[in-house]
N, C-alpha and C positions, 0 to 999 in steps of 0.2 A: 681544439680551434683554439682561441687565443683568452687569458685572463686575462681577471677583469686585478684591476688595481685599486685600491682606494686611497687614491691621491687627497692633500686639500685644498681641497675648492677654492678654501678665501682663498691660498697662496698664489692659486693659479689666475685667480677674478683681478687680485691686487698686483700682478704681473701685467697683468692687463690691461688694467685701467687704472693709471695712479690716484685720478679723479677720486674714489672710495676710499676715505679715510680708514684703515684698519681695528680692528678692536683688539683691546688690553687682553693679552691670554691669562695673566690672574682677574681673579673681578676686585676693583675700588673696593664693595663695600661688602664682603663677602657671604654673604645671601645664596644661596643654591640660584635661584631665578636666574641673575649676573654671571655663575660660572655653567649656567644653559646659553643665557646671551652668547658668552662668544662659542657657542659651537654654533646657535640658532643664529644670526644679526635676525630675521624677523619677531624674534621676542622679546628684545630689548623695545621696540616700536610699541607691545601690547605692555605694557607694564602699568600699573596703577600709578598715577602721579606722586608723589613724596608728599602731599599735603592731604589725602584720598589714607594714604597709609598712616598719618599720623592725627584723624579723625579717628578711620577706625578706630587702633590705639585710644585716643582720649573717651568711647563711649565705651571700648571695651574695660577702661579703667572704671566708670560709670556703675558699669551695671555688677559688676564685682561688687564695686562700695557700696549698694544702692542693700542691700538686703544684709549688707550689718551696721548699716546708720541708720536702718528702719526697727533694729533689735533692739540699739540703745535706747532711740526715743521711747519718755514714759508718753502711755498713752491714754490720762486718764483725762478723761472730757467735761466733767462734770467738780462743781463743789458742793461742800456737803457744809450746815450749820446751819442755827435758829437762829428765830426771829416771829416779826409779827405783820403781817400783809396788810396794809390799810389800802381800802380802791380809795381811791379822787372821789369827791360830790358826781353823783349820774348830770349830774347840768350841763359840765363841763370837759363828760366826755361823751362820742357815736356810742350809741349803744344799739344794739340788732335786736327788733321789734317782731314778729311774723302778726304778719295784721292782713281780712283778706282784703280789703282797698291801697292803697299807697296815697301816703298823704303826708302833712305836714303835725310832727308834735305840737299843741297851740301848750298845756297844763299839764304836768304832775299831778296826779292823786298821792300817788306815794315816793318815801324816801327809801334810800339807801337803809334795808336793817329792819324795819315797818314788815311784820306782821298784816297777812292777806289771807283770804279768806275766798273761794270757791264762788268763782260770779263778782268781786272788787272793783272799783275804777280801777284801774295801773292808773291810762295817759288819755289824753283825750286827742284823737287825731283829726283833723281837718282833711278835709275829703280833698285831691286838687282837680276833682274832676266835679263840677255840685249838677250834674244831669248822671253819675251813679245808679242813684237809687232807681231816678226813673228808667235808665234803662234797660237795670236786672226786673223789673215790676217789665217793664214789655219782654220782655224775655222769656221771665215766668211767663204771661199769659201767653206767649206765643208756644212756648213749650206746652202748655197747656190745650191748648187748642189741638196743637196736633195729634196729643195724646187720644183726646177726643175722633176725630176725627178716625185716630187707629182702632180703636174699640167698635164704635162703627163700622171700619171696612169688614172687623172680626166678626161682627153679629152675623151682616150680609155673606159675609162666607160659612158662619154655621147653619144659616136660614139657608145657601141654595145648596150642600150638602142636606141637608134636613127634605128638600123639595126631590134633590137626585134622587135619596134613597125611595122616595117614594113612587116616584119613578121605574126605579130599576122593582120594588115589588109589582106594582099595576104589570110590569112588563113579562116579570114571570107568572106571574097569574096568567096572565091573556098567554100566556106561549103554552102552559101546564095545562090550560081549557083547553087551545087548540090540537093539542096533543091527544084531551080523553080527547076529542070525537074524530078522528083520524084511531084511533086505536077502536073508535067504536063501530065506524066503518069493513077497520080490518076485519072485526069480527060479524059484521053485515058478509063483508062480502066472501069471507070463508064459511057461512049459515050456508049462503046461495049456491055452493060451490055445492057441497057437501047434499044439497038435498036436487 
């Protein structure tokens, strides 16, 4: 039938509506996207802003420059040297001491550098809770009472086991006797039948 002939649609639109601005034929920036924008006007609307492209360029430059900079920076983080270490007076600095109770140190029995043996007093600790020793005694007594109660419970359970074993033995003996009596009755009945 008829042939379709390709025409420049932008020029037809331009003629029909003169208020639409005409795109330049040669891109001003020389990029391929801008060349395509002259063919496709909607492509110009979706292009990233100029500042975004500049930011991307700066970030790319930093990413490329970072490994080069890191390779050139020296990485030694320590210093070697010789000398003598002198500690401060132990009473003038806080010290960590493990103790079974919390409290306040009232007196030091040793100084730094003193030789001590196992069992020597190091410090005197004043307990923050004056009733702590009494509470420990009460707890110990309560635990001892529980222990005695459990030992009595064990003894009672063992006694129950012995009684149950004796009852079992008596029941077994009783049933054996009943079985023997029944077997004797069967024998007698069998003899009666034969005679």
